[in-house]
C-alpha positions as CSV (number, residue, x, y, z in Angstrom):
1,M,333.6,97.3,201.6
2,M,336.9,97.1,199.7
3,K,336.9,98.7,196.2
4,T,337.6,96.0,193.6
5,N,337.1,97.9,190.3
6,L,340.6,99.4,190.1
7,T,342.3,100.0,186.8
8,R,345.9,98.9,186.4
9,R,347.0,102.5,186.7
10,E,345.0,102.9,190.0
11,L,346.4,99.7,191.3
12,L,350.0,100.7,190.7
13,K,349.4,104.1,192.2
14,A,347.9,102.5,195.3
15,A,350.9,100.2,195.6
16,A,353.3,103.1,195.3
17,A,351.4,105.1,197.9
18,S,351.6,102.2,200.4
19,G,355.4,102.0,200.0
20,V,355.4,98.7,198.1
21,A,358.1,98.4,195.5
22,T,356.2,97.7,192.3
23,A,359.3,96.5,190.6
24,T,359.3,93.4,192.8
25,M,355.6,92.9,193.0
26,S,354.2,89.8,191.4
27,F,350.4,89.6,191.0
28,P,347.9,88.8,188.2
29,F,346.1,91.8,186.8
30,V,342.4,91.8,187.8
31,N,340.2,93.5,185.4
32,A,337.7,96.2,186.5
33,L,334.8,93.8,186.0
34,G,336.6,90.8,187.5
35,S,337.2,88.8,184.3
36,S,340.1,87.6,182.1
37,P,341.8,89.9,179.6
38,L,339.7,91.2,176.8
39,S,340.4,89.7,173.4
40,V,340.0,92.3,170.6
41,V,340.4,91.8,166.8
42,D,341.3,94.8,164.7
43,W,342.8,95.8,161.4
44,G,346.4,96.9,161.1
45,P,347.5,100.5,161.3
46,P,345.9,103.0,161.5
47,W,342.9,101.2,163.2
48,I,344.8,99.2,165.8
49,D,347.0,102.2,166.8
50,N,343.9,104.3,167.3
51,T,342.1,101.6,169.3
52,K,345.1,100.9,171.5
53,K,345.4,104.6,172.3
54,I,341.7,104.8,173.3
55,A,341.9,101.5,175.2
56,A,344.8,102.7,177.2
57,N,342.8,105.7,178.4
58,W,339.8,103.5,179.1
59,G,342.1,101.3,181.2
60,K,339.6,98.8,182.6
61,S,341.2,95.6,181.3
62,D,344.3,94.0,179.9
63,I,343.8,93.3,176.2
64,N,345.0,90.5,173.9
65,W,345.2,91.9,170.4
66,T,344.7,90.0,167.2
67,L,345.2,91.5,163.7
68,H,342.9,90.6,160.7
69,S,345.1,88.6,158.3
70,G,344.1,90.2,155.0
71,G,340.5,91.2,154.4
72,A,338.1,91.3,157.4
73,A,336.2,88.3,156.1
74,S,339.2,86.1,156.9
75,I,338.2,86.1,160.5
76,L,335.0,84.2,159.7
77,P,336.5,80.8,159.0
78,K,338.6,81.2,162.2
79,I,335.5,81.8,164.3
80,K,333.6,79.0,162.6
81,A,336.5,76.5,163.2
82,A,336.7,77.3,166.9
83,W,332.9,77.7,167.6
84,P,331.4,77.6,170.2
85,N,334.6,78.8,171.9
86,P,336.5,81.2,169.6
87,P,339.3,83.1,171.4
88,Y,337.7,86.6,170.7
89,D,335.4,88.9,172.5
90,L,335.2,92.0,170.4
91,V,335.8,92.1,166.6
92,D,336.2,95.3,164.5
93,N,334.5,94.7,161.2
94,W,332.3,96.3,158.4
95,S,329.0,96.0,156.6
96,P,329.2,92.7,154.7
97,V,330.9,90.8,157.5
98,F,328.4,92.1,160.1
99,L,325.7,90.4,158.1
100,S,327.6,87.1,157.8
101,M,328.1,87.1,161.6
102,I,324.5,87.8,162.2
103,R,323.4,85.0,160.0
104,E,325.7,82.6,161.9
105,G,324.3,83.7,165.2
106,W,327.7,85.0,166.4
107,A,326.7,88.6,167.0
108,E,325.4,89.5,170.5
109,T,322.4,91.7,170.7
110,V,323.2,95.3,171.9
111,T,321.0,97.8,173.6
112,L,321.3,101.4,174.9
113,D,321.8,99.9,178.3
114,D,324.9,98.1,177.0
115,C,326.1,101.1,174.9
116,P,324.5,104.4,175.9
117,N,326.5,106.3,173.3
118,L,324.5,104.6,170.6
119,A,321.8,107.2,171.4
120,D,324.0,109.6,169.3
121,V,324.2,107.2,166.3
122,P,321.5,107.1,163.6
123,E,319.7,103.8,164.0
124,S,319.8,103.3,160.2
125,L,323.5,102.7,160.5
126,I,323.1,99.8,163.1
127,S,322.9,96.3,161.7
128,K,319.9,94.3,162.8
129,D,318.7,90.7,162.7
130,A,315.4,89.6,161.2
131,D,313.6,90.5,164.5
132,G,315.0,94.0,164.5
133,N,317.5,93.4,167.3
134,W,320.6,95.6,167.2
135,K,323.7,93.5,166.5
136,N,326.7,95.9,166.2
137,I,328.2,99.1,167.4
138,P,329.1,101.3,164.5
139,R,332.2,103.6,164.7
140,G,332.5,105.1,161.2
141,T,331.0,105.4,157.8
142,S,333.2,105.5,154.8
143,G,333.6,104.5,151.2
144,V,335.6,102.4,148.9
145,F,336.7,104.2,145.7
146,F,339.3,104.7,143.0
147,T,342.2,106.9,143.8
148,Y,345.5,107.7,142.2
149,A,348.8,109.6,142.8
150,P,349.0,112.4,140.2
151,D,352.7,113.0,140.8
152,N,353.5,109.4,139.9
153,C,350.8,108.8,137.3
154,P,351.6,109.2,133.6
155,I,348.0,110.2,132.8
156,E,345.1,112.1,134.3
157,I,342.3,109.7,135.2
158,N,338.8,111.0,134.6
159,H,336.9,107.9,133.5
160,I,336.9,104.2,134.2
161,D,338.1,103.4,130.7
162,D,341.3,105.4,131.4
163,L,342.4,102.3,133.4
164,L,343.0,100.5,130.1
165,S,345.4,103.2,128.8
166,P,348.7,101.6,127.7
167,E,350.5,104.4,129.6
168,L,349.4,102.7,132.8
169,N,351.5,99.5,132.2
170,G,352.2,97.9,135.6
171,Q,350.8,100.9,137.5
172,I,347.5,99.6,138.9
173,L,347.4,98.0,142.4
174,W,344.4,95.6,142.2
175,P,342.9,94.2,145.5
176,N,342.2,90.5,145.7
177,P,338.5,89.7,146.2
178,T,338.7,89.3,150.0
179,L,339.7,92.9,150.3
180,N,336.7,95.2,150.0
181,T,334.5,92.0,149.6
182,N,335.2,92.3,145.8
183,L,333.6,95.7,145.5
184,Q,336.3,96.6,143.0
185,V,334.8,94.2,140.5
186,V,331.3,95.4,141.4
187,A,332.5,98.9,140.5
188,L,333.7,97.6,137.1
189,A,330.4,95.9,136.5
190,K,328.5,99.1,137.3
191,A,330.6,100.9,134.8
192,R,329.6,98.4,132.1
193,G,325.9,98.1,132.9
194,G,326.0,95.3,135.5
195,D,325.9,95.2,139.3
196,E,326.6,92.8,142.1
197,F,323.8,90.5,140.7
198,N,325.2,90.7,137.2
199,M,328.9,90.5,137.5
200,D,329.9,89.2,134.1
201,P,330.5,92.7,132.7
202,G,332.9,93.4,135.7
203,W,334.8,90.2,135.3
204,E,335.2,90.8,131.5
205,F,336.5,94.3,132.3
206,L,339.0,92.8,134.8
207,V,340.2,90.3,132.3
208,E,340.8,93.1,129.9
209,L,342.9,94.9,132.6
210,A,344.9,91.8,133.4
211,K,345.6,91.2,129.7
212,S,346.7,94.8,129.2
213,G,349.5,94.4,131.6
214,N,348.3,97.4,133.6
215,I,347.9,95.5,136.9
216,G,351.4,95.6,138.4
217,R,350.6,94.1,141.8
218,V,347.7,92.4,143.7
219,S,347.2,93.7,147.2
220,A,346.2,91.3,150.0
221,N,346.2,93.7,153.0
222,T,346.4,97.3,154.0
223,S,350.1,97.3,154.3
224,D,350.4,96.3,150.7
225,V,348.4,99.3,149.7
226,I,350.3,101.8,151.8
227,T,353.7,100.5,150.8
228,S,353.0,100.2,147.1
229,L,351.6,103.8,146.8
230,E,354.2,105.4,149.0
231,T,357.1,103.8,147.2
232,G,355.7,104.7,143.8
233,E,355.6,101.0,142.8
234,T,352.0,101.6,141.6
235,C,349.9,104.8,141.4
236,V,346.3,103.7,140.9
237,T,344.1,101.6,143.2
238,F,340.6,100.9,144.5
239,V,340.6,101.2,148.3
240,D,338.8,102.3,151.5
241,Q,339.2,105.7,153.1
242,G,340.6,104.2,156.3
243,T,343.5,102.5,154.6
244,L,344.3,105.7,152.8
245,S,344.8,107.6,156.0
246,G,347.9,105.5,156.5
247,V,349.4,106.8,153.2
248,K,351.5,109.8,154.4
249,G,354.2,110.3,151.8
250,T,352.2,110.4,148.6
251,K,349.6,113.0,147.6
252,L,346.4,111.3,146.2
253,K,343.5,112.4,144.1
254,H,340.3,110.6,145.1
255,L,337.9,109.9,142.2
256,T,334.7,110.1,144.3
257,K,333.0,112.9,142.3
258,T,334.8,112.8,139.0
259,D,332.6,110.8,136.7
260,E,329.5,108.5,136.9
261,S,331.6,105.6,135.7
262,L,333.8,105.8,138.8
263,K,331.5,104.7,141.7
264,T,332.1,105.1,145.4
265,M,330.8,102.2,147.5
266,L,329.5,103.3,150.9
267,F,329.8,101.2,154.1
268,V,329.7,101.2,157.9
269,S,332.5,99.9,160.1
270,G,332.5,99.1,163.8
271,W,332.3,96.5,166.6
272,V,330.6,93.1,167.0
273,V,330.5,91.5,170.5
274,L,330.6,87.8,170.0
275,S,327.7,85.9,171.5
276,S,330.2,83.3,172.8
277,S,332.2,85.9,174.7
278,T,332.6,85.5,178.5
279,N,333.6,89.2,178.7
280,K,330.5,90.8,177.2
281,E,330.2,93.5,179.8
282,L,333.8,94.6,179.3
283,A,333.5,94.3,175.5
284,F,330.4,96.5,175.4
285,D,332.0,99.0,177.8
286,L,335.1,99.4,175.6
287,A,333.0,99.6,172.4
288,N,330.8,102.2,174.0
289,Y,333.8,104.2,175.1
290,T,335.3,104.3,171.6
291,I,332.2,106.0,170.1
292,N,331.8,108.9,172.5
293,K,332.2,112.4,171.0
294,E,335.9,112.8,171.9
295,N,337.0,109.4,170.7
296,S,334.8,109.6,167.6
297,E,336.7,112.7,166.6
298,L,340.0,111.1,167.4
299,Y,338.9,108.1,165.2
300,Y,338.2,110.5,162.3
301,Q,341.5,112.3,162.8
302,E,343.6,109.1,162.9
303,V,341.7,106.6,160.8
304,G,340.0,108.9,158.4
305,E,336.4,107.6,158.5
306,V,333.4,109.8,159.0
307,P,332.3,109.3,162.7
308,V,328.8,107.9,163.2
309,N,328.4,109.9,166.5
310,G,326.2,112.8,165.4
311,T,327.9,115.2,167.9
312,A,331.4,114.6,166.5
313,E,333.0,117.0,164.0
314,H,334.8,116.0,160.8
315,G,335.9,117.4,157.5
316,I,336.0,114.6,154.8
317,E,334.8,116.6,151.9
318,H,335.3,114.0,149.2
319,L,332.9,111.7,151.0
320,R,330.3,114.4,151.8
321,F,327.7,114.0,149.0
322,S,324.7,116.1,148.2
323,G,321.6,114.3,147.3
324,E,322.3,114.7,143.6
325,E,325.9,113.7,144.0
326,A,325.0,110.6,145.9
327,E,322.7,109.6,143.2
328,K,325.4,110.1,140.5
329,Y,328.6,108.9,142.2
330,S,327.8,106.5,145.0
331,V,326.3,103.1,145.5
332,I,325.1,101.2,148.6
333,P,325.5,97.6,147.5
334,D,323.5,94.6,148.7
335,W,326.0,93.5,151.4
336,D,324.1,90.4,152.2
337,H,324.4,89.2,148.6
338,L,328.1,90.1,148.5
339,G,328.8,88.0,151.6
340,K,327.1,85.0,150.0
341,E,329.0,85.3,146.7
342,L,332.5,86.0,148.0
343,D,333.8,82.4,148.0
344,G,332.7,81.9,144.4
345,W,334.3,85.2,143.4
346,N,337.6,84.2,145.0
347,K,337.6,81.1,143.0
348,R,336.8,82.9,139.7
349,F,339.6,85.4,140.4
350,E,342.0,82.6,140.8
351,T,340.9,80.8,137.7
352,D,340.1,83.6,135.3
353,V,342.4,86.5,136.3
354,V,345.5,85.3,138.2
355,P,346.9,83.3,135.3
356,L,346.9,86.5,133.2
357,L,348.9,88.5,135.6
């Protein structure tokens, strides 16, 4: 019986061995599992660069790549508008958006048969539906936190109220609500006695910041963050660990264990296979491949998140909390609530904050 599950590399090698001139060959690429090219949605660098490298070694399918435009939640209206036939198979996302996709019925159930490497992942990190079915394939755990560039910053930051210092005029890079699912305002609320269910203290704090003139720029995507920090345009921001791995030219001090007023918000990132996908087998296969030990360690090295695979090694000390440190400095927010409130928070940002900038 003729072998049909050839990768592109194997196909080209076979053609060369048979004396066929590959430069003049014209044939459609047939994926290993006999389907159309896989459609994958990912964030910009460093995520997509890492995934492309891993996918090239996997080699079982051509891939059509789509970048998230801004925060990861921006993919949700695109899926909704195109449902039941959105043009995506596999979507890289994180905790709050996982829950939104599960609520909509867009996340395909995953089992150990689909992704055997999930056996090395703590089950507590896997998102589930109301019936306990697994609905995602985690890749990394990380945090969103305040950080600053000491070499470019006119003051040392040790407390949340330092953000109001007149010396920071124009120096704060503030994320719009879609980035981080507005955890930055949750962090402000926590510092003033509120939380994600009582956001008024956070919005009041943000209005103070806007009026002070200390917010010099609003970031809409990861590129904004990397460029602004590296050029010295701004020196303080609230951002996720993965984005910061793209900042190469500026030394940063992460405020994850500095003061109880500066909270780190913890989250999980990883894959969702859409229930509408016609390439589920391929999608699960690639997702499973990305979380083996070797690729999990590569993910940590290139993206900067703590790998979920328990056999993988890493060294992100500023996100390694003892039990006492976790109690003082970290928060695991109610992601389901955040997802439900995001639209209203976007509108409040536009009406209450943007006019002050």
